[in-house]
C-alpha positions, -999 to +999 in steps of 0.1 A: -643-427-323-664-405-300-664-432-274-626-434-275-622-397-272-644-396-242-623-423-225-591-404-232-604-372-217-616-391-186-581-404-182-565-371-189-583-354-160-571-382-137-536-381-150-533-343-152-517-349-120-489-358-141-480-331-164-448-331-146-462-359-127-449-384-151-422-359-153-401-351-183-397-381-204-394-388-242-396-351-251-371-340-224-350-320-248-380-301-262-393-294-227-360-282-213-350-260-242-381-239-246-376-201-250-401-193-222-400-180-187-377-153-173-370-129-202-335-122-190-326-159-195-351-173-220-329-168-250-298-184-234-287-220-227-264-234-201-243-266-202-250-292-175-227-319-162-234-348-138-230-339-101-227-302-109-251-275-100-254-246-125-265-211-115-285-204-146-283-166-141-245-164-140-237-197-158-213-206-130-209-242-119-214-248-081-208-275-056-238-285-035-222-267-006-219-235-026-256-239-036-264-241+001-251-205+006-276-193-021-305-211-003-300-200+033-319-168+029-347-183+008-381-188+023-396-208-006-376-234-025-392-256-052-374-288-062-387-305-094-389-342-099-398-369-123-417-392-100-400-424-110-365-409-110-345-420-080-318-395-090-342-366-088-353-378-053-317-379-043-313-343-053-344-334-032-330-352-002-296-335-007-312-301-007-330-309+025-297-322+041-279-290+030-304-267+045-305-288+077-267-286+079-270-248+076-294-249+106-323-235+087-357-244+102-375-264+076-410-274+065-416-297+035-445-293+012-455-324-007-475-328-039-478-365-030-503-359-002-537-343+000-546-318+027-568-344+044-536-365+051-524-339+075-532-358+107-513-389+093-484-367+083-482-352+118-484-387+133-455-399+111-432-370+120-441-376+157-429-412+153-463-427+161-466-448+130-445-476+114-438-474+077-465-499+070-490-480+090-481-447+074-484-461+039-518-476+047-532-447+067-521-421+041-537-443+014-505-439-005-512-463-033-546-447-040-539-410-037-504-412-052-496-446-066-459-445-073-436-469-055-431-460-019-394-467-023-389-435-044-399-413-015-389-434+015-356-418+023-370-383+022-398-392+045-375-410+069-352-379+070-382-357+078-392-380+107-356-383+120-353-346+122-389-338+132-394-316+101-431-307+096-447-322+065-476-304+047-498-320+020-504-296-008-531-312-030-568-307-023-601-297-039-602-266-060-631-252-039-605-236-017-599-211-045-635-201-049-639-199-011-611-173-012-625-154-042-596-164-064-594-179-099-563-195-114-542-173-136-547-186-171-530-156-188-495-170-195-488-178-231-455-192-220-473-217-197-495-228-227-463-233-247-449-255-220-481-274-216-482-281-253-446-294-252-455-319-224-485-331-243-469-335-277-483-355-306-462-385-294-480-387-261-499-421-261-529-407-243-531-370-249-514-366-282-538-354-309-566-344-286-590-317-299-581-281-290-611-277-266-601-308-246-565-296-244-578-262-231-598-280-205-567-299-194-547-266-193-573-251-170-572-282-148-534-279-146-536-242-136-562-251-109-539-277-095-510-253-095-531-227-078-544-251-051-508-262-042-497-226-043-525-216-018-515-244+006-478-235+003-486-199+011-506-210+042-476-231+053-453-201+049-477-181+071-479-208+097-441-212+099-428-176+095-392-184+104-388-215+083-378-223+047-406-242+029-391-268+005-418-279-020-413-312-038-434-315-069-435-328-104-414-309-130-445-295-148-454-276-117-419-262-112-399-256-145-397-221-158-415-209-127-448-211-147-467-234-123-467-230-085-443-201-085-465-181-108-498-189-091-485-182-056-482-145-063-518-141-052-509-149-016-471-146-014-451-117-028-415-128-024-396-148-051-393-185-051-360-203-057-363-232-082-340-262-085-344-285-115-326-319-118-315-325-153-307-359-167-273-356-185-276-378-216-243-366-232-214-342-226-233-317-248-264-316-226-276-280-225-309-266-212-326-232-214-312-209-187-348-199-177-357-235-168-350-227-131-326-208-109-304-238-106-300-269-128-285-299-111-270-325-134-279-361-126-269-394-143-292-406-171-314-434-159-324-459-186-347-479-164-369-472-134-355-483-100-386-503-092-406-527-116-434-513-136-460-528-158-457-504-187-493-501-196-519-473-192-553-484-179-586-470-165-610-485-140-641-502-154-665-528-139-646-560-134-610-546-134-587-522-153-592-516-190-559-513-209-558-485-234-521-484-241-491-507-239-456-492-239-432-507-265-406-531-251-423-531-217-430-559-193-466-557-204-458-559-241-433-588-236-460-606-216-485-604-244-508-577-229-529-558-255-550-527-256-586-537-248-576-563-222-593-562-188-569-568-159-588-589-133-562-605-110-525-600-104-506-625-083-539-641-075-553-609-060-584-593-074-579-559-091-608-535-087-589-502-090-555-489-100-546-487-063-549-525-061-524-529-090-500-503-076-500-520-042-493-554-056-466-541-080-448-527-050-442-563-038-424-572-071-387-572-077-368-570-110-364-605-123-396-618-108-423-637-127-459-631-117-493-644-131-517-618-145-554-628-152-570-609-180-603-609-198-599-607-235-629-607-259-650-620-230-627-649-222-605-652-191-569-659-198-538-661-176-505-647-189-471-647-171-453-614-167-415-614-164-401-582-149-368-575-166-350-543-175 
């Protein structure tokens, strides 16, 4: 049991990226209906409809064009996402289009990129790289991993309009160098964190309290690092609106980036949270963000996924969880298997798997070589929704 716990905590530190990085999934109703955040709104709920923006302070429904009027004076706009939600990314793109139509100078801050990617981001905006070159030189499938197609239109829009892009992730040493520690004081943030990592989470559910505390501290450090780099971008572009695109866990209830940035930036942030409308009765806590944007419920990801959680080991990727009714489960993949080759290409790290998965379309069949109980086997995966 101790060995298993150690493996889980190792994965947790790698995947903390994704408290909000995997976005809001099975426990969406719990996460979006928490009585936390702004005290003026935390005890109220608002109804959300598809293709409607709700001002959560007034409860009024707005068109995107009316939302634009609220954003034109904003200097910092945070737009949440589930990373594998194409609808969320369409909302992010629409926000950028609206601000561009309003002739606001823009800068886009991206959780997807580390600060070391800045020369590559600048070259992309300058039109010096093809898409293939950009994906390769930014090391997209290593540092981020999600399908390029989810973000393609946003990054093409930035290049077409010469909008500066800024990577927000980086080492936490930037905090100590500036004599700053992440703010760990918010009980509301801890409540939100616990809701994301509920007992049904296949990796983090049921972890001991000390390990969850370590994860919470790591999450706050990540928020603080992104907040620091966002504040630096605001200083570097004093006339522009900075639009930050980040996972929901870093944005909702203004408990992540918006709370940590107070160390360097003293004006309010405007937050926009896409909400998957699962029924006509969909309601969310009014404090979830300044604006809730209703989007259609997506039952399947836009791009094929394996549906398994794995960690790098010698010789491939060690499977620790297989999602029910996923491509992996239907293909016969089991926890404990080692993935060694996919589509006849060796797998040494998760980036290898991500890169090859990006070549797969729904409906495809592909061979997967695994090592099970010391024996090599080949199984066939059929990617169907």
